[in-house]
C-alpha positions as CSV (number, residue, x, y, z in Angstrom):
1,M,114.7,-72.7,-91.7
2,A,113.9,-76.4,-91.6
3,N,115.6,-78.7,-89.0
4,K,116.5,-82.3,-89.7
5,N,115.7,-85.7,-88.3
6,L,112.4,-85.8,-86.5
7,L,111.1,-89.2,-85.3
8,I,107.4,-90.0,-84.7
9,I,106.7,-93.0,-82.4
10,H,103.1,-94.2,-83.0
11,P,102.0,-97.6,-81.8
12,G,98.4,-97.2,-82.8
13,A,96.2,-98.8,-85.5
14,L,95.3,-97.6,-89.0
15,G,92.5,-95.1,-88.3
16,D,94.2,-93.3,-85.4
17,F,97.5,-93.3,-87.4
18,I,95.9,-91.7,-90.5
19,L,94.3,-88.9,-88.5
20,I,97.8,-87.6,-87.7
21,F,98.7,-87.3,-91.4
22,P,97.6,-83.7,-91.6
23,A,99.9,-82.9,-88.7
24,V,102.8,-84.8,-90.4
25,S,102.2,-82.7,-93.5
26,Q,102.5,-79.5,-91.5
27,L,105.7,-80.7,-89.8
28,H,107.4,-81.0,-93.2
29,K,107.5,-77.2,-93.2
30,Y,110.0,-77.4,-90.3
31,Y,111.8,-80.7,-90.8
32,D,113.8,-81.9,-93.8
33,G,113.6,-85.5,-92.7
34,I,110.7,-87.2,-90.9
35,D,110.8,-90.9,-89.9
36,V,108.3,-93.0,-88.1
37,L,108.4,-95.9,-85.7
38,C,105.2,-97.8,-86.1
39,Q,103.6,-101.1,-87.2
40,S,105.2,-102.4,-90.4
41,G,102.1,-102.3,-92.5
42,L,101.5,-98.6,-91.5
43,G,105.2,-97.8,-92.1
44,K,105.0,-99.1,-95.7
45,L,101.8,-97.1,-96.3
46,V,103.0,-93.8,-95.0
47,R,106.3,-94.2,-96.9
48,S,104.4,-95.0,-100.1
49,L,102.4,-91.8,-99.7
50,G,105.6,-89.7,-99.4
51,L,104.8,-88.5,-95.9
52,V,108.0,-89.9,-94.3
53,E,111.5,-90.7,-95.5
54,N,112.0,-93.9,-93.5
55,W,110.1,-96.2,-91.1
56,H,111.1,-98.6,-88.3
57,P,109.0,-101.6,-87.3
58,I,107.7,-101.2,-83.8
59,E,107.2,-105.0,-83.5
60,S,111.0,-105.7,-83.9
61,A,112.8,-107.3,-81.0
62,H,115.2,-104.4,-80.3
63,V,112.3,-101.9,-80.2
64,A,110.5,-104.1,-77.7
65,T,113.3,-103.3,-75.2
66,L,112.1,-99.7,-75.2
67,F,108.7,-100.7,-73.9
68,S,110.1,-103.3,-71.5
69,G,112.3,-100.8,-69.7
70,T,115.4,-102.8,-70.4
71,I,117.2,-100.5,-72.8
72,G,119.1,-102.4,-75.6
73,P,122.1,-101.1,-77.6
74,K,120.2,-101.2,-80.9
75,I,117.4,-98.9,-79.7
76,K,120.0,-96.4,-78.5
77,T,121.5,-96.5,-82.0
78,L,118.1,-96.0,-83.6
79,L,117.2,-92.9,-81.5
80,A,120.6,-91.3,-81.7
81,P,120.3,-89.4,-85.0
82,Y,117.0,-87.6,-84.2
83,A,117.0,-84.0,-83.1
84,K,113.4,-84.2,-81.7
85,I,111.0,-87.0,-81.0
86,I,107.1,-87.1,-81.0
87,L,105.8,-89.8,-78.8
88,F,102.2,-90.9,-79.0
89,S,101.6,-92.6,-75.6
90,R,99.8,-92.3,-72.3
91,S,102.9,-93.5,-70.5
92,P,105.1,-91.0,-68.7
93,E,107.3,-93.9,-67.9
94,L,108.0,-94.6,-71.6
95,E,108.9,-90.9,-72.0
96,Q,111.3,-91.2,-69.1
97,T,112.9,-94.3,-70.7
98,I,113.5,-92.3,-73.9
99,H,115.0,-89.5,-71.9
100,Q,117.5,-92.0,-70.5
101,I,118.6,-92.8,-74.1
102,T,118.7,-89.3,-75.5
103,T,118.8,-85.7,-74.3
104,K,116.9,-84.5,-77.3
105,P,113.4,-83.0,-76.7
106,V,110.5,-85.4,-76.5
107,C,106.9,-84.2,-77.2
108,R,104.5,-86.7,-75.7
109,I,100.9,-86.7,-76.9
110,T,98.2,-88.9,-75.6
111,P,96.8,-91.1,-78.5
112,K,93.3,-89.6,-78.1
113,P,91.7,-86.5,-76.6
114,P,90.2,-86.7,-73.1
115,I,86.8,-88.4,-73.4
116,N,84.8,-85.4,-72.3
117,E,86.4,-83.0,-74.8
118,P,84.5,-82.8,-78.1
119,I,87.6,-82.1,-80.1
120,H,88.7,-83.9,-83.3
121,L,91.8,-86.0,-82.9
122,T,93.6,-84.2,-85.8
123,K,93.0,-80.8,-84.2
124,F,94.0,-82.2,-80.8
125,V,97.3,-83.4,-82.2
126,L,98.0,-80.1,-84.0
127,E,97.3,-78.1,-80.8
128,N,99.7,-80.3,-78.9
129,L,102.4,-79.8,-81.5
130,I,101.9,-76.0,-81.1
131,N,102.3,-76.3,-77.3
132,C,105.5,-78.3,-77.9
133,G,106.8,-75.6,-80.1
134,L,107.1,-77.9,-83.1
135,I,104.7,-75.9,-85.4
136,K,103.2,-72.4,-85.4
137,K,99.6,-71.6,-84.6
138,T,99.1,-70.2,-88.1
139,D,99.5,-73.7,-89.5
140,V,96.3,-74.8,-88.0
141,V,93.4,-74.2,-90.4
142,A,89.8,-75.0,-90.0
143,E,89.4,-76.9,-93.3
144,G,91.6,-78.6,-95.8
145,L,93.5,-80.7,-93.4
146,S,93.7,-83.7,-95.8
147,L,96.2,-85.4,-97.9
148,D,94.6,-85.9,-101.3
149,S,97.0,-88.2,-103.2
150,R,94.5,-89.1,-106.0
151,R,95.3,-85.8,-107.9
152,G,92.1,-86.2,-109.9
153,E,92.5,-89.9,-110.8
154,N,89.3,-91.9,-111.6
155,Q,86.9,-89.1,-110.8
156,S,84.6,-90.6,-113.5
157,S,84.9,-94.2,-112.4
158,D,81.7,-96.1,-112.0
159,K,83.2,-98.4,-109.4
160,I,81.9,-97.8,-105.9
161,L,83.6,-99.7,-103.0
162,L,81.6,-100.8,-100.0
163,H,83.2,-101.8,-96.7
164,P,80.7,-103.4,-94.3
165,G,83.4,-104.3,-91.8
166,A,85.0,-102.5,-88.9
167,G,87.7,-103.1,-86.3
168,S,84.9,-103.5,-83.7
169,F,81.6,-105.4,-84.2
170,R,80.0,-102.6,-82.3
171,K,80.5,-100.2,-85.3
172,R,79.0,-102.5,-88.0
173,W,75.9,-101.3,-89.8
174,P,73.8,-104.4,-90.8
175,L,75.1,-106.2,-93.8
176,S,71.6,-106.4,-95.2
177,D,71.6,-102.6,-95.4
178,F,74.8,-102.5,-97.3
179,L,73.4,-105.0,-99.8
180,E,70.4,-102.8,-100.2
181,V,72.7,-99.8,-100.9
182,A,74.6,-101.9,-103.4
183,A,71.3,-102.7,-105.2
184,M,70.4,-99.0,-105.3
185,L,73.7,-98.1,-106.8
186,E,73.6,-100.8,-109.4
187,A,70.0,-99.8,-110.4
188,D,71.5,-96.4,-111.2
189,G,74.1,-97.9,-113.5
190,L,77.1,-98.0,-111.1
191,K,79.3,-100.9,-110.3
192,T,79.7,-102.1,-106.8
193,E,82.5,-104.1,-105.2
194,F,83.0,-105.1,-101.6
195,V,86.2,-104.8,-99.7
196,L,87.0,-106.6,-96.4
197,G,90.0,-107.1,-94.1
198,P,91.4,-110.4,-93.0
199,A,89.5,-110.4,-89.7
200,E,86.1,-110.2,-91.5
201,A,85.8,-113.7,-92.8
202,D,82.3,-114.0,-91.4
203,L,81.2,-111.3,-93.8
204,A,83.1,-112.8,-96.7
205,N,81.2,-116.0,-96.4
206,E,77.9,-114.1,-96.4
207,L,78.8,-112.0,-99.4
208,Q,80.1,-114.7,-101.7
209,Q,78.0,-114.8,-104.8
210,P,79.0,-115.7,-108.4
211,D,78.1,-112.2,-109.7
212,R,79.6,-110.3,-106.8
213,T,83.2,-109.0,-106.4
214,V,84.6,-109.3,-102.9
215,H,88.2,-108.2,-102.1
216,V,89.7,-109.6,-98.9
217,L,92.9,-107.7,-98.4
218,S,95.5,-107.7,-95.7
219,D,98.1,-105.6,-97.4
220,L,97.6,-101.8,-97.0
221,L,99.4,-101.0,-100.3
222,E,97.0,-103.3,-102.1
223,L,94.1,-101.6,-100.4
224,T,95.4,-98.2,-101.4
225,A,95.7,-99.3,-105.0
226,L,92.1,-100.6,-105.0
227,L,90.8,-97.4,-103.4
228,K,92.6,-95.2,-106.0
229,S,90.9,-97.2,-108.8
230,A,87.4,-96.4,-107.5
231,G,85.1,-93.5,-108.0
232,G,83.6,-93.5,-104.5
233,Y,83.4,-95.3,-101.2
234,I,80.8,-96.2,-98.6
235,G,81.7,-97.8,-95.3
236,N,81.5,-98.0,-91.5
237,D,83.7,-96.1,-89.1
238,S,86.9,-98.0,-89.8
239,G,90.6,-97.6,-90.8
240,A,89.7,-98.4,-94.4
241,S,87.2,-95.5,-94.4
242,H,89.9,-93.1,-93.0
243,L,92.3,-94.3,-95.8
244,A,89.7,-93.7,-98.5
245,A,89.0,-90.2,-97.2
246,V,92.6,-89.2,-97.0
247,L,93.2,-90.4,-100.5
248,G,90.5,-88.0,-101.8
249,L,87.6,-90.2,-102.7
250,P,84.0,-89.1,-102.2
251,V,83.4,-91.0,-98.9
252,T,80.3,-91.7,-97.0
253,V,80.8,-93.1,-93.5
254,I,78.1,-94.7,-91.3
255,F,78.8,-93.8,-87.7
256,G,77.1,-95.6,-84.8
257,P,78.3,-95.7,-81.1
258,A,81.5,-93.6,-81.8
259,D,81.5,-89.8,-81.8
260,P,82.2,-88.4,-85.3
261,K,83.0,-85.0,-83.7
262,R,86.2,-86.8,-82.4
263,W,86.8,-89.5,-85.0
264,A,85.4,-88.5,-88.4
265,P,87.7,-89.2,-91.3
266,V,89.5,-86.3,-92.8
267,G,89.3,-85.6,-96.5
268,R,88.1,-83.2,-99.1
269,K,84.7,-85.0,-99.7
270,V,83.5,-86.8,-96.6
271,A,79.8,-87.2,-95.5
272,I,78.9,-88.6,-92.1
273,V,75.6,-90.4,-91.6
274,R,74.4,-90.8,-88.0
275,P,70.9,-90.1,-86.6
276,E,70.3,-87.3,-84.2
277,L,69.8,-88.9,-80.8
278,D,69.5,-87.7,-77.2
279,C,72.1,-90.2,-75.9
280,R,75.8,-89.5,-76.2
281,P,78.1,-91.7,-78.3
282,C,79.1,-94.5,-75.9
283,F,81.9,-96.4,-77.7
284,E,84.6,-94.9,-75.5
285,T,82.7,-95.1,-72.2
286,E,80.7,-98.4,-72.4
287,K,82.0,-101.9,-73.0
288,A,79.0,-102.9,-75.2
289,N,76.3,-101.3,-77.2
290,C,72.8,-101.2,-75.8
291,G,70.4,-104.0,-76.8
292,D,68.9,-102.2,-79.7
293,P,71.3,-99.4,-80.7
294,D,69.3,-96.7,-82.5
295,C,72.7,-95.1,-83.5
296,L,72.9,-97.9,-86.1
297,G,69.3,-99.1,-86.4
298,K,67.8,-95.7,-87.3
299,T,70.2,-95.1,-90.2
300,T,68.5,-96.2,-93.5
301,P,69.9,-97.2,-96.9
302,E,68.0,-94.2,-98.4
303,Q,69.8,-91.8,-96.1
304,V,73.2,-93.3,-97.0
305,I,72.5,-93.1,-100.7
306,R,71.3,-89.5,-100.4
307,A,74.5,-88.5,-98.6
308,F,76.7,-90.4,-101.0
309,Y,75.1,-89.0,-104.2
310,R,75.5,-85.4,-102.9
311,L,79.3,-86.0,-103.0
312,F,79.6,-88.3,-106.0
313,A,77.4,-86.3,-108.3
314,T,79.5,-83.3,-107.7
315,E,82.7,-85.2,-108.1
316,S,81.7,-87.0,-111.4
317,H,79.7,-84.1,-112.8
318,R,76.8,-86.4,-113.5
319,S,73.2,-86.7,-112.4
320,F,71.4,-89.9,-111.6
321,R,67.9,-89.5,-112.9
322,P,67.2,-93.0,-114.3
323,G,67.2,-95.0,-111.1
324,A,64.3,-95.1,-108.6
325,S,66.8,-95.0,-105.7
326,Q,68.1,-91.7,-106.8
327,N,64.5,-90.3,-106.9
328,D,64.2,-91.4,-103.3
329,A,67.5,-89.7,-102.5
330,Q,66.6,-86.3,-103.8
């Protein structure tokens, strides 16, 4: 029998937030109402996808009292209706603050697995929910932990979105390689459009051409609509790539210094491109990439095209024999 009124507190950014979506989907088996306290843009997104009933903005003044340790009356009112709370935080002090407001159970989960554990964040979250008694072990499955909201839309679309940006400059594959991929796709009769976030103005200036479409978006609902209109997606390790994957697009993601075993997007058609190297992914352990990072430099446009076409050809039920790039990708 389902319970009511579960609150999830998640202060993280887009990519980390999306990787808990499969867990939220599992929680719906046990809770009639799930709300989230998060960044406003993320709240609008998760509500639009039907994963939560309501969202509360974590940047509001009364919520700030929760993190300052000075408990305000409005935050007490906000937490009062919830039977259980899931808190994504490293801070035991924050958990204790919540315990001062409510006697209801709090399941605190660190935002990411310990660095030395090669476990994916989604599985890590699910295991923690099992340990907290919020879901059953039988809910954890090896595959299929995705939220495919496209429901078959635009599977035959010729529009392929490319996202050369990332939240960190360290994760960016060279823009020149993205342009080469775009040329290969267009040679095979596909249409390419670029998508960027508001913090990637440097790339927008480089990409501007009269015959090139470049979307610079800050609203996640606009990004969602654009992704749903496309037939496929190629991008760096970024929040936009996680969103494309969870929406069900054929997605190819270029990984560099981060570990895809821990952070790969979750979706029904996701290909990860990263060279086999002796060195361990260093994004979480080092402040900067090495001088000539092979984890990005050794990935070629041909490898990316090959990985993408394996997904896209299956999705669209088409072959790509005319273009020379596809011959290279076979």
